[in-house]
N, C-alpha and C positions, 0 to 999 in steps of 0.2 A: 346468469347470463347478461343481464344489463350490465353489471359491472364489468365484466370482462369485455364487453365490446366498447364500454367507454374508455377502455385503456387505449385505444387507438389515437385518442386525442390527449394530449399532455395538460393534466391539470397541474398548472403550475404551481398553485398553493400546496397541492398535497405533495408534489414533487420537491417543493423547497424543504418541507417537513420532512422528507424521506432522508435528503441528503445531508440534514443537519446531523444524522449518526456517525456520517463518514467522518467528520471533525475528530470525534472521540478516537477513533481507530489509528487515526494519524498522530494525535497527541501522545498516545502511550507509546506507539510503536517506535517513534523518533527519540522520545525521552529516554528509551533504553539504552540508545548510545551515548548518553551522559552517565546513566548508572551504570554501564560497564567499567569505564576507567576509574570511576569513585570507588566501588566496590573491590576492584582490582589492586587499587592502592590500599584501601583501609583494611583488606583483608589479605594482603599480600598474596593474590591468585595469581596464576600464570595465564598467558594470553589465552590458551585453550580453554582454561577454567572459566575465565570472565565470559567466554562467549557461550557457556552454558545459560547464561540470562536470556539470550535470543533463543536457544534451543527450548528452554522451559517455556517462553511465551509462544513459540510458534509452533511447537508439538502439539499445545493445546487445540489447535484448530483440528488436526488429525483426530486427537480423541473425541471433541465435540462432534465431528461428522460421523465418527464410527457409532456413538452413542445416538445419534439422530437417525441412522439405519437401524440399529437395534430396536429402538422404541417403537419406530415405524412398524416393523416388522412384526412385533408383539402385537401393536395394537391393529395390525393390518390395515393401515389408514396412514397416509402422510401427515406427519405433525403438523405442518403449517396449514394444510387444507382442512386439519382437524379443528385445532384451536384458533386459527385465522393469523394473518401475517401480522396484524397489529398487536396481538397478544404474544406472538411469538417474538418481535422485536422488543417489546416490553420485558419479557421474561430473560432475554439474553441481556438487557440492560441492569436488571437485578442481581444477576449472576456476577457480572463485571464490577458492581457496587460492592457486592461481598467480598471479593478479591481485594479491593483497595483497603479494606480493613485491615488486612494482614500486613500491610506496610507500617502500621503501629508497633507491634511486636518484633517486627525484622528490623527496623531501625533502632529501636530501643536497646536490642540485645546485640546488634552487630550480626544478625543471623543470616548467612546465606541461604541456607534451605528455606527458611520463611519467606525471605524476599522472591526466590522464584518460585515457591508457592502461590504467593500472591499474584504474581506475574500469569503464571498458569492459570489461576481460577479467572483472573480478568480475560485472559485469551479464549479460555472455555465459553465464556459469555458474548464474545465477539464472534465465534463460529457460528452461533446461531443467528446473530445478527446478520452476518455476512451471507448466509445461506438464505435468508429471506430478501435482505436488501438489493443484493446485485440483481436477481432476475426481476424484482420490481422496477428497476430503474430502466431495464431493457425493455419491459413489456408497458410501461407507463407512457406511451406514444408510438410513432411511426417504429416499426422493427428494425428497418433500413438505416434509423439513427440511434441505435442502441449503444453502440460504442461510443458515440459521441455524448450520449446524455451520461455513460460511464464516466467519461472524461471530465465533465462538468463535475460531477459528484467526486470524483477524485481530485479535482481543484479545491473543493472545499475539505477533503480530507486534508490536503497538504497546506491549508492555512494552519491546521493542528500540528502537522509535522514541523511547519515552520517557526512557531512559537514556543511548542512543547520544549525543545533543549535550551531555549532561552529562560523559560519560566523555571524550569526545574534545576537548572545551574544556578541562577540567582536564589533559589530557596536553599541551595546547597551551601553556596560561597558567598553569598550576598553581594555577588556582582559577577561580570563575565570575563574581564580581562585586567583584573587588578593585580595578577600575578599571585594572587593570595592562594594558597593550595592546602589550607586547613579544611579538612573534611569535618563536615558536621552532618552525622548519617541522620540525626534526628529530625533534622531541617527536611528531609524527604518527605515527611507525614504530611506536611500541609498541603502541597499541591495534588498530591493522590486522593486526600480526604475531600478535599474541594471537588475534585474529578468525581469521586464516588457520589458526593449529593447531586452534582450535575447528572450522573447517571440515572437516578432515582427521579428526579424532575423530568427527564426527557421520557423515562419509562411511562410516567403518568400522561405526559403529553402525547406519546404515541396511541396510549389506550383510547383516547378520546379523540383521535385525530381522523381526518378524512382520507388517509393513505388506504389504498385498496386493501380488502382482507383477502382476497382472493385473486389468482391470476387464470383460474380454470373453474370448470363446474365440476360437479361430483362424477359425472360420466368419463371425466378425464383422469380421475383418480386410480385406476385399476393399474396403471402401468408405474404409478408412482411409488419408488422403494423397490422396484426390480432392478437390481444392481447390474445382473448379467445381461439382462436385456438391453439395458444403457450402455454397457461396455461393448455391444457389437457395434456401436457407432465409431468410426475411427477418430472421428473429430474430438471424441470424449476423451479416448486413451491418449492421443497425441496432445490434447490440451491438458491433460493432467501432469505429464511430463514438463509442459512448457510452463504451466503455472510454478511448478516446483522450482525449475530452475530460475525462472524470471524473478521469484520473490527472493530466491537465493542468492542471486547477483545484486539486487538491489539491498538487501538488508546487509550481506557481508562486505560490500563497498563502504557502506556507510559505518558499520560497526567496528571495523578494522581501522578506519581513518584516523581516531584518535591515537592509537598505537603507532603508526606510520609517521604522523606527525611530531610524536614525542621523541621517536627514534632518530628522524631524519633531519628535523628542523628544531628538536629541542623544546616543543610546545608543551606547556604545562596542563594539566587536567582542567584548571580554571580557565584556559583561555582557547580551547578548542571549540566550545560551544557554538559560536559564530558560524565556523565552518562546518560544522554539522547540520547548523540551522540552514545554510545555503545549500547543502546537498539536498536536504528535503523540500527547501523552497524551489529547487529545480524542478522537481516534480510538480509543484504547483505552477510554475511559469509552463512547463510543456503540456499540462493538462488544460491550462486556461487557454492556451494557444490553439488546441483543437478543439475546445468546448465551443468556440465562437459559431459553428456549425449547428449548434443545437438550437439556436434562437430562430424565430419565424421573421427573418430579416430578408431583404433584397442581397443578391450576390454580392453587390458593391459594398453594402453595409458590413456582410460578413467579412469581407476581406479587410476593410477597415478595423474592424473589430479584433481580427486576427493579428493585426500590427499592434494595436493599443493594449490588449489584455497581457501580453508577455511582459512588456514593461511596467505595466501597473503590478503585476505580481511580484516583479524585481523590487518595485517601490515599496511594496508591503514589506518584504524581507528587509530594505534599507532602513524602512522606517521604525522595525520592531528592534533592529540592532542600535540605531542612533538612539533610541529611548534607553537601550542597555548601556550607552556610553562607548560604543567601538568606534573607531575610525573607519568612515566610509570609503576613503580613495583607495584603500587595498583590495576591494572588491569590483571596482569600475571596469578592470580588464575583462572580467568575466561576461561583458556585455557581448563581446565578440562572439562567445560561443552561444550566446542567447540569439543572436542574429542568424548563426549557423541553423539554429534549431527552428527559427522561423521558414528560412528557406526549405528545409527538410519537410516541414509541414505543408507548405505549398506544394512541393513535388508529390507528396504522398495523396493529396486531394482527398483526404478523409477516408480513404480506403483501408480497412483495418489491415489487409494483405500487404500492401504496400507499406503501410506505417511500420509495421513489425520488421519487414526486411530493411528498410532504409535506417530506422533507429537502431536496429542490432548492429548493423555495420559500423554507423558512428559510435557506437558503445564499445566495439571492438577497437576502434581507432583511439578512443578516448584513453581506454585501458593500456593499450601499448605506448602511448605517449607517457602516460603516467608512470610505467614500468622502467623506462629508459631515459626519462628527463629528470632533473633535480629541482629542489626548491619549490617555489610556490607555481611553477608550472606543472610539476607533478601533481600538487593538491588539486588546482583547477582541473586538470584532466581527470583525476578520479571523480571529482565532485561533478563533473560534466556526464558521468554516469548517470546520475538522478535525471538531467534533461532526457536522455535518449531512453531511460526506463519509463519515462512520464505515462504514456500513452498503451504502453504494452499489456498492463492488465486488462482495460476495457476492450481492446483489440482480441486478445487471448479467449477472455471469456465469451465475448461475443460469437467468436469462430467456434469454440468448445461446445456451445449449446446450440448452435443454428439447426433448425430444422427438427427439434426433439419434441416438441409438443407437449405431451402428457409426461414425457421423461424429463421435463426441464428442471424441477425441483430436485430429482436424483442426481441429474449432472451437475447440477449447482453444488450440491453437497459433496460430491466426489471432487470437483475444482477446488472447494474451499480446503478440503482435507488436505490437498497438496501444498497449502500454504506453510506446511512444515519445512518445505525446503529454505526458507530464510534461517531456520534454527541450524538445520545440517550442513547447508553449505558455509554459513559463517563460522561454524565450528570448526568444519574442515579447514578452511583458511587460515583460522587461527591456530591449527595444529601444523599446517604448512609453513606459518611464518616463523616457526622456530629456526633459530640461526644456524642449527645444523642440519636444517632442509632447505628450503627456497628462501628464508628470510622475510622479512614484512614485504617489501617492496614486490619481489618477484612472486608472492603469494597470490597476487592479483591475476595471475595467468589463469586462475579457476574461473574467473568472470569471463575471459574471452572464450572458454569451452561454453559456458553457460549461453552466451550470446550467439555463437555458432549453431548452436542446436535450435535458438528460437528463430533464426533465420530461415535453417532448414524446415521448421515446424510450417512457418508461413506459407513457403512454397508448396509443401506436402500436403497440407491440409485444404488449402485452394483446390487442387486437383481433385482430392477426395470429396468435396463439398459440389463441385460442379458435377461429377458423376451422380450425386444425387439430386441434381436439378437446382443446386443453390449456388449463385455466384454473386460476388462482390463487386465484379469487373465495372458494372455501370451503375455502382453506388453513386448518388452525388450528395449524400449526407454531410460530407465534410464543409461543403460551401465555400472554398477557399479558391 
C-alpha cells in the first residue's frame, strides 16, 4: 500500500530509469524502415513482401499479449503482479536480446525467414515491456498528467527512432548519402548485436532499480485478467481500434516512404535514411513539445519550454545527420511545419481529447497534400504525419485505461495487442501501392481513413467517459 500511495508523487529518478526502455523500442521500430528497402533489393522482394518485415515485428505484440492472458489465466494471477514489474521488464529485455542473435544467421545466409523470426522475437519481448511500462508511466505521479508523462517517455523513444535509421544505414552502406548502393547484409549484425548487449545490461539495471514493483495491492488482483469484464468498458474497445489504426498510419507512412521516394524522386536506398530519420524525429519533436507540461514549473516557464523543446529536438536531428555528412539546408523548410505543430499544441491545452482531434485533422491535411503535391513538398507532407502522430499514443492510451482501477493491466495488454496494426496497415498499403491498383502515392489514402477514425474516437470516448463521471475538460496538465 505504501508503494502504491507513493506513486501519486513522481519519483523522477525511478521515472528516468523507466523511460530509458522507450529508447530501445524506437531504435528497432525505425530501423525496420531501413531494413525494408535493403532486403527488398537484396532478395528481390515485391513491395507487399517487403512489408512483411513490419508485419512480423508488430504481430509479435499481439502474440505476446495473448500469451500474457493465457499464462495469467493458468496461474489465476496477473503475471506482473505475481513476478513484479521490475522482473517483468527485465524478462522482456532478455527475450528481445535473444531475438537479436538471429540476425547473425539471417544476414550470413541472406535469409528472409530468419530475419523476420529475429524481429518477431524482439517484438515478443517488447510486448511484455510495453504492458508493464505504459501503465507505470501513467501511474507514477498525478493521473491527470499521465498522457503528458507518456509524451515525455515517447520523446525518449524518438531519440531512438531518430538515430536508429542513421546508425543502421551507416552500418550497411558505410554512409548515408554517398550514392553507394552496395548492400552488405552481414553489416546488419553489428548494430543489432550491440543492441542485444544493451538489452541485457538494461535488464540488470531494471532488476535492481527503484522502479515501482506494483501499481496495486493484492486485493486488486481479482479483476486482473478478466478480459470480458474489461471489454465491457467502451473506452477499452474504442481504444483498441484506435491503437490499431494509430500505429498503422504511423508505421505505414514511414515504411512506404522509401519506395515513394524511389519511384517519384529517384532516391536510392542509401540516400533515404535522413528522411526516414526526419519522420521519426518528428515524433520526438511533437512529444517534446507536449512533454513541457510534465515538469513542476510555473505556467510561464512551461510555455517557454514548450517553445524551446521542439527546436531543440529538431536540432538533435540536424546534429545527428550533420555528423553523418548530410546537407542540412534541405531540411530547413520543414521548420514551418514545426511551427504549425507548436500552435496546435497551444490550442489543445494538453487535453488528450483535444490533441487527438486537432492532430488527426492536421494529419489528414498532411496526407492529402502529399497525395496531390509533387517533389519535396510531397515528401515533407508525408513526413509531417510523424509530427501529428506524436502524442496520439499517450492520449489514446490514457483515455483507453481511464477509470479502470484493478482492470488496468488487462486493458493495457489488450491495447498493446493492437500494436499489430502497424504490420497489417503497412502491409495493406504495400499491396494497394501496386501500379495496377492505387499506386504508391495514392496508397496513402489508407492513412486518411485511419486518422478519420481517430478523430471520431476522441469525440466518442469523451462522451462515454463523461457518463462514467470522468472528464478531461478541466484538465490543466498540459500547462501551455
